[in-house]
N, C-alpha and C positions, 0 to 999 in steps of 0.2 A: 364891252358883252354886244352883240351883236344878236339875235333872237327874227329868223322866218316868221312871217303874218301872216296867215290867209286869208283877205279881206273875200265876203262873201256878199252879194244884192240879194236882200228878205225878197223871198216875193211879195209878205205884205205891204213892202216897202221900208225905207228906210236900209243896214248895213247891221252887218254877223260878223268876227272877226276871230279865229282859233290858231294858234300858238303849238304844232305840232310835237313840239320839243319839249312843250310843257303838257304834260293828260289831264285835261280838263279844264286848261284854261281858257275858256273861250268869254265871248260879251258880244253884247247887239249897242248900234246907237240911230235915232233915227236921222241925224246926220252925216257927215265923213267928219266931221270935225266932232262930233261927241263921241264916235266911235275912239278918234285917235284921243279922245280923253280916258274912255274909257279902259282902252288897250294898256292904258300907258299904268293903270288904277289896278290893272287885272294883276299884269303883271308883277308890278310890288308888292302885292299882298301872295301873290302864290309865294315867290321867292322867298319874301320874310316870313313867310310861316315856313318852310324849308331852313332858315336859319334858325329858327326858334328849335325844331326838332332835334336839329343838330346837336342843340348848344344844350339842352334836356337832357341829352342823352347818354355827355360823359361827366 
């Protein structure tokens, strides 16, 4: 699965990122490497919630 991630440089330093196709999925990091770790974690958490809710409704 491929997702588009938009990365922004934060005014106060560091970076923040959002995933436009996953409403509300965003994170930040002091370094680019930290941001990458955080965005993978944010996406994984977002998608695992969707799977949980789908299974719960059946």
